[in-house]
C-alpha positions, 0 to 999 in steps of 0.5 A: 719595356723599361722598368720605368715604363713599366712603372708608368703604366702601372701608376697611370693605370687608373687615370689611363682607364678614366679617360680611356672611358671618356673618349670611347663615350664620346666616339660612340656619341659620334657614331650614333649621331647623338653628337654630329659632324657638320659636312660641306660640299668641299673635299675636305682631307685630314692629316692626323694621328693616334699619338700626341704628335712626332709622326710627321704631319708638316712634312706630309701636309706640304707633300700634299701641296707640292702634289696637288697644288698646281691642279687645285685651288688648296686652303690648309686649316691648323689650329696654330698651335701655342700662337697668342692670337685667338679667331680665324686668321688668314695667314700672310707671309710677313706674320710671326709665328706667335701669331699664328703659329710656326707651321702655318707660317711655314707653310705660306712662306713655302706655297704663297699662293696657298690660302692658309688660315688658323682657327680654334673652331675648325667647323667655324674655320671652313665657313669662313674659308668659302666666304673668303675664297669661294675659288677653293677646291680641297681644304687639308686639315692639319692635325685633325683626326679627332676634331669629330665636329667636322665630318673629313671626307678623308683620313690620311693616320700617320704612325712612326715606324719606331713607335707604331700605334699598335705598340702603344697605351692610351695617355697618360700611361702611353702616348695615344689620344685614343684607344688603338682601334680608332685607325679604322676611322683611316683612310688610308695609313702611313707608317712615317720616319722609316729607315732609309732602306727596309725589307718587304719582311719588315713591311709584312711584319708591321702589316701584320700588326696593324691589320689594315681593313680592306678599304685602307692601303698603308705606306711606308714613307721617310725623309729625304734631307736636303743641302742646308741653306744659310738663315738669310739667304736661301740660295747660300747652302752649305755641304753636310761632311764629316769634317763639319762639326755641327750644333743642332738647335731644335724643338720636336716632338722627337728628334731621333730621326733627326739625330740619326741622320746627322750621326751618320753624316757629319762630326756631330758635336752636340744637340741644344733640344727643346720641347716642341713649338718652343719658342726661344728665350734670351737665354736659350740664345745666350747659351746658343752663342756660348756653345758655338764659341766654344767649339774650336773647330774651323768648320762649324755650324748651327744647324735647325729645322724649318719649323724651327727657324720660324721660331728662331726668326724672332731673334733676328737681330741677336743673330745678325749681331753675333753673326751666328751662322745658321743653316736650316735642314729640308726635308722632303717626304718619300715612300719606300717600294716604288709606292710614291705613284700609288699614294698620289693616284690615290689621293687624286682619285678620290678628288676625282670621284669625289661627291657630297 
């Protein structure tokens, strides 16, 4: 641990204690039914974490959509982080990120037959989903692990390989939203953003640190990056090679995993990095254009993520005017140790066994 991290922990200790007491009291109130959770007769699966973000919730929601959509009518429910609207909204593909948030738009455009929704009150929203889409057979709750007012029937807890919850601390000294023991509420734990290869010895070290309960299976996932496609034409791709200069423009909770991938793949030029869910301003686009023009290479592109592309779309006219070659890097979740089938079967068996 660095000196800066130690100093932060010491300085923030009183605030961490107060925050931790508040979280503990709240969880105990739910545990002993002083505060009640609302339960519905439709299965609800939550994909969440103990930390403040960056664990890969969006790709794992998409993984579940890919896996389950052929068999079920699915609705997704998100808060719609940083949207400028209020209340319950059924998301359509022609909306923009400022109205409903970047991730819900991403879900809807990739999965047109999924009922994508946003709402501040997830408890109220499930009722709306059942009224508006009575054929819904499953609700995927994006980032709802701490949303105790709504009873989730299965909690999938994500934690990253580089920053697992087992070595993190409560806010504001660390990044945890609640005490580490909150992991006990999880049905399944996924260690995300793993290296492309990990040994069984490393897996055993993580299992020893997590100490999963008897009912909890722990999986290890990583990202399988695809071929980048052109911002205005998904059919037009570009191969990432060592001869290619890349400007990466992204607003993520953590870009380390992506940057490492690009370091090993392309002749990396520079990174324009912004906060998670950041809405790019005109000055940012002007700087992007300037930085791109300064690159002397004849083989050069601008690369961004699927989530960032939704927000960059707000500057569509600028991108067209300056003919910026922006390409979008897709990714899919994959599992180590050949456990994809085991993970899929675990979720499917839960749905088959579901009873109110």
